[in-house]
Backbone as a chain_set.jsonl record, in Angstrom:
{"seq": "XXXXXXXXXXXXXXXXXXXXXXXXXXXXXXXXXXXXXXXXXXXXXXXXXXXXXXXXXXXXXXXXXXXXXXXXXXXXXXXXXXXXXXXXXXXXXXXXXXXXXXXXXXXXXXXXXXXXXXXXXXXXXXXXXXXXXXXXXXXXX", "coords": {"N": [[0.819, -1.19, 0.0], [1.915, 1.269, 0.84], [3.926, 1.456, -1.039], [2.519, 1.807, -3.445], [1.437, 4.346, -2.983], [3.769, 5.854, -2.926], [4.69, 5.529, -5.578], [2.606, 6.808, -6.984], [2.943, 9.404, -5.999], [5.449, 10.048, -7.038], [4.886, 9.987, -9.778], [3.291, 12.196, -10.012], [5.02, 14.251, -9.7], [6.958, 17.198, -10.71], [9.064, 16.449, -12.42], [8.125, 14.249, -13.807], [6.295, 15.435, -15.386], [7.599, 16.859, -17.294], [7.983, 18.37, -20.449], [8.871, 17.398, -23.79], [10.63, 18.13, -26.829], [10.65, 16.994, -30.114], [13.425, 16.217, -32.166], [15.037, 16.586, -35.359], [17.494, 15.478, -35.755], [20.507, 14.041, -34.341], [23.533, 13.879, -32.323], [26.014, 11.555, -31.842], [28.517, 9.716, -30.011], [31.063, 7.458, -30.783], [33.108, 4.782, -29.733], [35.905, 2.736, -30.132], [37.051, 0.45, -28.077], [39.245, -1.185, -28.227], [41.117, -0.183, -30.128], [41.142, 2.499, -29.512], [40.082, 4.367, -31.156], [37.882, 7.027, -31.955], [34.779, 8.564, -32.89], [32.619, 11.191, -33.795], [29.263, 11.129, -34.609], [26.851, 12.38, -36.675], [23.489, 12.055, -37.122], [20.498, 11.951, -39.019], [17.047, 11.633, -38.118], [16.031, 8.315, -38.413], [18.139, 7.642, -40.023], [21.102, 5.668, -40.612], [24.431, 4.708, -39.614], [27.587, 3.203, -40.261], [29.996, 2.067, -38.077], [32.971, 0.714, -37.352], [32.243, -2.588, -36.545], [29.644, -2.103, -36.066], [26.299, -1.07, -36.801], [24.599, 1.822, -36.514], [21.552, 3.217, -35.797], [19.577, 6.091, -35.651], [16.631, 6.411, -34.149], [14.933, 8.214, -32.895], [15.125, 11.48, -31.438], [15.116, 13.672, -28.723], [14.566, 16.599, -26.681], [14.436, 18.534, -23.609], [11.771, 20.803, -23.662], [11.713, 23.317, -22.377], [14.398, 23.813, -21.926], [16.528, 23.583, -24.164], [19.289, 23.064, -24.394], [19.914, 21.283, -22.455], [19.401, 18.056, -21.149], [19.536, 15.615, -23.511], [17.733, 12.977, -25.116], [17.897, 9.905, -26.789], [16.593, 7.492, -29.007], [17.952, 4.532, -29.985], [18.866, 2.041, -32.353], [21.026, -0.533, -32.491], [23.024, -2.608, -34.33], [25.114, -5.483, -34.894], [27.579, -6.642, -37.154], [26.959, -9.761, -38.661], [25.313, -10.655, -36.583], [22.073, -11.38, -35.829], [20.007, -10.311, -34.101], [19.394, -7.077, -32.596], [22.091, -5.479, -30.832], [21.655, -3.47, -29.146], [18.718, -1.756, -28.327], [16.949, 0.811, -27.641], [16.357, 3.625, -25.367], [18.766, 6.168, -24.822], [20.274, 8.381, -22.531], [21.726, 11.524, -22.524], [23.033, 12.765, -20.291], [23.302, 10.677, -18.54], [24.861, 8.241, -19.411], [25.45, 5.669, -18.54], [23.121, 4.691, -17.501], [21.379, 3.503, -19.349], [22.972, 1.679, -21.221], [25.004, 0.668, -24.041], [25.938, -2.604, -23.97], [28.691, -3.888, -24.68], [31.612, -5.729, -25.516], [33.665, -4.519, -26.989], [32.906, -2.017, -28.137], [31.7, 1.305, -27.439], [28.908, 3.447, -27.356], [27.43, 6.584, -27.169], [25.08, 9.223, -26.424], [25.437, 12.571, -27.396], [24.094, 15.023, -27.995], [20.966, 16.48, -29.143], [19.938, 17.884, -32.264], [19.137, 21.24, -32.171], [16.885, 24.016, -32.644], [18.185, 26.91, -34.298], [19.03, 29.853, -32.488], [17.082, 32.87, -32.816], [18.36, 35.492, -34.938], [20.014, 38.38, -33.575], [18.292, 41.404, -33.513], [19.178, 44.163, -35.444], [19.662, 47.528, -34.51], [18.185, 50.124, -36.115], [19.18, 53.346, -37.247], [17.505, 56.276, -36.089], [15.776, 58.245, -38.329], [14.882, 60.759, -37.72], [16.409, 61.721, -35.678], [18.513, 64.038, -33.938], [21.505, 64.886, -35.416], [23.597, 66.025, -33.981], [23.471, 65.0, -31.45], [23.898, 62.378, -31.774], [24.896, 59.034, -31.011], [27.016, 58.133, -32.489], [28.819, 60.091, -32.964], [31.212, 60.21, -31.678], [31.492, 61.46, -29.237]], "CA": [[0.0, 0.0, 0.0], [2.819, 2.415, 0.889], [4.661, 1.486, -2.304], [1.614, 2.389, -4.436], [1.343, 5.781, -2.693], [5.038, 6.44, -3.339], [4.694, 5.559, -7.043], [1.69, 7.863, -7.398], [3.555, 10.694, -5.67], [6.521, 10.283, -8.001], [4.288, 10.27, -11.075], [2.698, 13.526, -9.969], [6.084, 15.238, -9.517], [7.232, 17.998, -11.906], [9.974, 15.745, -13.332], [7.339, 13.366, -14.654], [5.466, 16.259, -16.264], [8.456, 17.617, -18.199], [7.639, 18.163, -21.858], [10.005, 17.257, -24.685], [10.471, 18.501, -28.227], [11.337, 16.072, -31.012], [14.449, 16.805, -33.024], [15.238, 15.877, -36.619], [18.844, 14.907, -35.824], [21.237, 13.914, -33.088], [24.967, 13.643, -32.418], [26.44, 10.448, -30.991], [29.955, 9.44, -30.017], [31.379, 6.039, -30.906], [34.453, 4.467, -29.267], [36.435, 1.378, -30.25], [37.875, 0.309, -26.882], [40.459, -1.929, -28.565], [42.068, 0.672, -30.835], [41.083, 3.867, -29.009], [39.495, 5.23, -32.189], [36.577, 7.617, -31.638], [34.168, 9.353, -33.953], [31.321, 11.8, -33.55], [28.4, 10.768, -35.723], [25.605, 13.132, -36.73], [22.504, 11.305, -37.885], [19.121, 12.408, -39.116], [16.116, 10.618, -37.62], [15.834, 7.238, -39.378], [19.387, 7.376, -40.729], [22.04, 4.757, -39.948], [25.839, 4.836, -39.987], [28.408, 2.055, -39.895], [31.239, 2.389, -37.375], [33.527, -0.582, -36.973], [31.32, -3.68, -36.875], [28.305, -1.698, -35.635], [25.435, -0.187, -37.568], [23.889, 2.617, -35.503], [20.423, 3.946, -36.383], [18.884, 7.024, -34.769], [15.188, 6.282, -34.347], [14.302, 9.436, -32.392], [15.937, 12.302, -30.541], [14.269, 14.708, -28.134], [15.209, 17.394, -25.637], [13.439, 19.273, -22.822], [11.267, 21.975, -24.364], [12.049, 24.561, -21.686], [15.845, 23.986, -21.841], [17.028, 22.764, -25.276], [20.699, 22.682, -24.282], [20.129, 20.323, -21.375], [19.449, 16.614, -21.306], [18.991, 14.968, -24.706], [17.402, 11.551, -25.073], [17.834, 9.364, -28.149], [16.282, 6.075, -29.165], [18.9, 3.965, -30.936], [18.9, 0.613, -32.651], [22.412, -0.823, -32.854], [23.233, -4.006, -34.714], [26.504, -5.849, -35.152], [27.767, -7.497, -38.323], [26.812, -11.203, -38.463], [24.433, -10.982, -35.455], [20.725, -11.039, -36.306], [19.268, -9.462, -33.166], [20.119, -5.864, -32.201], [22.86, -5.54, -29.592], [21.024, -2.44, -28.319], [17.489, -1.204, -28.889], [16.315, 1.527, -26.547], [16.65, 5.035, -25.141], [19.967, 6.582, -24.101], [20.165, 9.739, -22.005], [23.045, 12.143, -22.653], [23.672, 13.044, -19.004], [23.456, 9.428, -17.782], [25.092, 7.19, -20.4], [25.488, 4.354, -17.902], [21.777, 4.275, -17.102], [20.908, 2.596, -20.385], [24.177, 1.681, -22.048], [25.343, -0.443, -24.929], [26.773, -3.559, -23.252], [29.47, -4.549, -25.723], [33.0, -5.847, -25.045], [34.619, -3.73, -27.77], [32.446, -0.69, -28.542], [30.804, 2.146, -26.654], [28.182, 4.473, -28.099], [26.608, 7.38, -26.279], [24.434, 10.407, -26.99], [25.988, 13.865, -27.003], [23.044, 16.055, -28.023], [20.039, 16.522, -30.271], [19.972, 19.141, -33.004], [18.123, 22.169, -31.672], [16.729, 25.145, -33.562], [19.104, 28.037, -34.123], [18.355, 31.016, -31.888], [16.848, 33.92, -33.818], [19.44, 36.489, -34.939], [19.715, 39.609, -32.847], [17.838, 42.476, -34.392], [20.034, 45.344, -35.456], [18.93, 48.766, -34.275], [18.36, 51.06, -37.224], [19.203, 54.734, -36.748], [16.265, 57.049, -36.214], [16.027, 59.304, -39.315], [14.485, 62.055, -37.164], [17.273, 62.068, -34.556], [19.415, 65.176, -34.13], [22.858, 64.352, -35.615], [24.522, 66.585, -32.99], [23.415, 64.165, -30.242], [24.005, 60.99, -32.196], [25.949, 58.319, -30.283], [28.102, 57.797, -33.393], [29.654, 61.245, -33.274], [32.493, 60.092, -30.994], [31.558, 62.196, -27.972]], "C": [[0.865, 1.257, 0.0], [3.554, 2.572, -0.437], [3.802, 2.136, -3.394], [1.495, 3.898, -4.231], [2.622, 6.489, -3.134], [5.11, 6.562, -4.861], [3.787, 6.667, -7.557], [2.268, 9.244, -7.116], [4.659, 11.029, -6.663], [5.971, 10.634, -9.377], [3.69, 11.67, -11.136], [3.751, 14.622, -9.843], [6.337, 16.01, -10.803], [8.154, 17.282, -12.89], [9.203, 14.84, -14.287], [6.531, 14.158, -15.681], [6.294, 17.057, -17.27], [8.091, 17.317, -19.652], [8.907, 18.171, -22.706], [9.625, 17.691, -26.085], [11.272, 17.518, -29.066], [12.304, 16.843, -31.896], [14.585, 15.969, -34.288], [16.582, 15.165, -36.687], [19.463, 14.829, -34.434], [22.706, 13.654, -33.361], [25.342, 12.595, -31.379], [27.96, 10.37, -31.013], [30.146, 7.936, -29.965], [32.824, 5.855, -30.464], [34.751, 2.997, -29.517], [37.418, 1.227, -29.095], [39.186, -0.419, -27.159], [41.52, -1.019, -29.192], [42.14, 2.096, -30.289], [40.495, 4.852, -30.007], [38.129, 5.738, -31.717], [36.068, 8.371, -32.855], [32.863, 9.946, -33.435], [30.492, 11.59, -34.807], [27.134, 11.602, -35.634], [24.653, 12.399, -37.655], [21.174, 12.034, -37.9], [18.232, 11.281, -38.579], [15.857, 9.597, -38.728], [17.091, 6.858, -40.134], [20.282, 6.454, -39.905], [23.448, 5.024, -40.463], [26.566, 3.587, -39.512], [29.694, 2.576, -39.27], [31.801, 1.082, -36.842], [32.593, -1.682, -37.446], [29.872, -3.335, -36.515], [27.603, -0.874, -36.704], [24.53, 0.494, -36.55], [22.806, 3.419, -36.207], [19.786, 4.818, -35.308], [17.397, 6.952, -35.084], [14.441, 7.549, -33.935], [15.306, 10.176, -31.527], [15.023, 13.396, -30.011], [15.018, 15.394, -27.001], [14.129, 18.138, -24.854], [13.058, 20.579, -23.507], [11.722, 23.275, -23.703], [13.55, 24.801, -21.564], [16.519, 23.125, -22.913], [18.475, 22.317, -25.148], [20.952, 21.676, -23.17], [19.992, 18.903, -21.896], [18.757, 16.031, -22.534], [18.722, 13.497, -24.435], [17.298, 11.059, -26.507], [17.466, 7.893, -28.104], [17.154, 5.552, -30.291], [18.629, 2.493, -31.149], [20.296, 0.337, -33.191], [22.531, -2.308, -33.145], [24.722, -4.22, -34.966], [26.546, -6.789, -36.353], [27.689, -8.963, -37.903], [25.999, -11.602, -37.234], [23.042, -10.483, -35.832], [20.0, -10.052, -35.39], [20.076, -8.209, -32.835], [20.903, -6.088, -30.907], [22.405, -4.453, -28.626], [19.806, -1.926, -29.059], [16.766, -0.506, -27.753], [16.739, 2.977, -26.481], [17.964, 5.189, -24.403], [19.78, 8.033, -23.705], [21.564, 10.339, -21.952], [23.743, 12.325, -21.307], [23.913, 11.789, -18.171], [23.706, 8.262, -18.73], [25.123, 5.788, -19.798], [24.122, 3.829, -17.512], [21.185, 3.27, -18.08], [22.006, 2.548, -21.444], [24.233, 0.488, -22.986], [26.295, -1.347, -24.145], [27.526, -4.386, -24.292], [30.936, -4.611, -25.273], [33.984, -4.938, -25.783], [34.195, -2.278, -27.993], [31.616, -0.012, -27.462], [30.159, 3.142, -27.605], [27.403, 5.256, -27.058], [26.13, 8.641, -26.99], [25.146, 11.655, -26.49], [24.895, 14.929, -26.92], [22.099, 15.814, -29.193], [20.26, 17.844, -30.989], [18.825, 20.001, -32.49], [18.008, 23.33, -32.651], [17.741, 26.239, -33.25], [18.356, 29.173, -33.432], [18.149, 32.098, -32.941], [17.985, 34.939, -33.773], [19.011, 37.737, -34.185], [19.334, 40.692, -33.853], [18.8, 43.648, -34.292], [19.164, 46.576, -35.294], [19.229, 49.708, -35.429], [18.343, 52.48, -36.671], [17.866, 55.427, -37.015], [16.512, 58.196, -37.191], [15.672, 60.692, -38.785], [15.379, 62.514, -36.026], [18.179, 63.236, -34.929], [20.836, 64.649, -34.272], [23.846, 64.884, -34.593], [24.544, 65.732, -31.731], [23.511, 62.685, -30.564], [25.11, 60.28, -31.431], [27.131, 57.98, -31.172], [29.043, 58.962, -33.644], [30.963, 61.25, -32.492], [32.56, 60.843, -29.691], [30.938, 61.415, -26.856]], "O": [[0.595, 2.201, -0.742], [3.777, 3.69, -0.902], [4.309, 2.934, -4.183], [1.456, 4.65, -5.205], [2.565, 7.602, -3.657], [5.546, 7.591, -5.377], [4.164, 7.393, -8.477], [2.095, 10.16, -7.92], [4.786, 12.179, -7.083], [6.528, 11.486, -10.069], [3.598, 12.259, -12.213], [3.412, 15.805, -9.875], [5.976, 15.539, -11.882], [8.032, 17.495, -14.096], [9.588, 14.685, -15.446], [6.131, 13.623, -16.715], [5.738, 17.856, -18.024], [7.914, 16.161, -20.033], [9.882, 18.854, -22.391], [8.46, 17.63, -26.48], [12.434, 17.24, -28.768], [12.033, 17.969, -32.314], [14.279, 14.777, -34.284], [16.799, 14.338, -37.573], [19.0, 15.466, -33.487], [23.091, 13.266, -34.464], [25.028, 12.729, -30.196], [28.607, 10.892, -31.92], [29.481, 7.234, -29.204], [33.677, 6.682, -30.784], [33.961, 2.121, -29.164], [38.501, 1.81, -29.125], [40.141, -0.278, -26.395], [42.691, -1.084, -28.819], [43.094, 2.821, -30.573], [40.419, 6.048, -29.726], [37.331, 4.987, -31.157], [36.839, 8.762, -33.732], [32.103, 9.286, -32.727], [30.953, 11.838, -35.921], [26.419, 11.543, -34.633], [24.963, 12.152, -38.82], [20.778, 12.656, -36.914], [18.627, 10.115, -38.587], [15.506, 9.968, -39.849], [17.104, 5.839, -40.826], [20.234, 6.453, -38.675], [23.641, 5.496, -41.583], [26.209, 2.991, -38.496], [30.39, 3.411, -39.847], [31.194, 0.426, -35.995], [32.195, -1.709, -38.611], [28.98, -4.173, -36.644], [28.228, -0.087, -37.417], [23.79, -0.164, -35.819], [23.097, 4.207, -37.107], [19.493, 4.356, -34.205], [16.956, 7.379, -36.151], [13.44, 7.914, -34.55], [16.218, 9.578, -30.958], [14.245, 13.981, -30.765], [15.97, 14.851, -26.439], [13.03, 18.352, -25.366], [13.926, 21.365, -23.887], [12.077, 24.23, -24.394], [13.957, 25.883, -21.141], [17.029, 22.048, -22.604], [18.859, 21.301, -25.728], [22.091, 21.258, -22.963], [20.443, 18.606, -23.002], [17.529, 15.963, -22.585], [19.401, 12.862, -23.628], [16.683, 11.715, -27.348], [17.965, 7.142, -27.267], [17.108, 6.058, -31.412], [18.212, 1.786, -30.232], [20.703, 0.894, -34.211], [22.185, -3.152, -32.317], [25.477, -3.28, -35.214], [25.659, -7.623, -36.539], [28.287, -9.358, -36.902], [25.992, -12.778, -36.869], [22.858, -9.301, -36.119], [19.442, -9.063, -35.865], [21.305, -8.26, -32.795], [20.447, -6.791, -30.005], [22.722, -4.497, -27.438], [19.852, -1.688, -30.266], [16.049, -1.146, -26.984], [17.383, 3.501, -27.39], [18.251, 4.439, -23.47], [19.198, 8.821, -24.451], [22.482, 9.733, -21.399], [24.94, 12.058, -21.201], [24.657, 11.837, -17.192], [22.858, 7.378, -18.85], [24.844, 4.815, -20.498], [23.976, 2.642, -17.221], [20.558, 2.294, -17.669], [21.969, 3.282, -22.431], [23.604, -0.545, -22.76], [27.351, -0.893, -23.704], [27.061, -5.441, -24.725], [31.446, -3.644, -24.707], [35.043, -4.621, -25.24], [35.05, -1.394, -28.034], [30.927, -0.665, -26.679], [30.795, 3.62, -28.545], [26.785, 4.672, -26.167], [26.688, 9.064, -28.002], [25.426, 11.782, -25.298], [24.775, 15.641, -25.923], [22.397, 15.047, -30.109], [20.719, 18.814, -30.385], [17.687, 19.543, -32.388], [18.942, 23.596, -33.407], [18.105, 26.463, -32.095], [17.194, 29.435, -33.742], [18.958, 32.228, -33.86], [18.519, 35.225, -32.701], [17.836, 38.104, -34.153], [19.972, 40.861, -34.893], [19.185, 44.069, -33.201], [18.074, 46.666, -35.861], [20.384, 50.047, -35.687], [17.592, 52.787, -35.745], [17.205, 55.189, -38.026], [17.364, 59.045, -36.929], [16.116, 61.696, -39.342], [15.149, 63.581, -35.457], [18.561, 63.397, -36.088], [21.342, 64.02, -33.342], [24.865, 64.236, -34.354], [25.54, 65.737, -31.008], [23.235, 61.839, -29.714], [26.171, 60.866, -31.217], [28.171, 57.569, -30.657], [29.969, 58.846, -34.447], [31.75, 62.188, -32.62], [33.624, 60.863, -29.072], [30.906, 61.884, -25.718]]}, "num_chains": 1, "name": "protein.A"}
């Protein structure tokens, strides 16, 4: 009974209510633990890349709507050459790569970030055509 109350309290917490925005792309990092080779891989949603003996497909990428530069989450499907079943199929969280990690003796893959929209450019202030040129801030005084 207490356990059910605790679960309900956790589900009602603000962390459970956080909203996410889907991204069209994500950036992953791949490591070959045997050779030390690393590569950053940028994938569009649905796209796959081959790194070593792994084929890594980005199924989805999302980030917190209220803070796009914070914690990205990506759903990945990772297969290995000559093995029928995926060696990983699930969500990875950028800030906690060990929480849901690829369990492979040779390779590591983790999420770095999702592609986020570019911030709007800063608007340039146009000079007021009616301003008195004697008091203009561009006159060097």
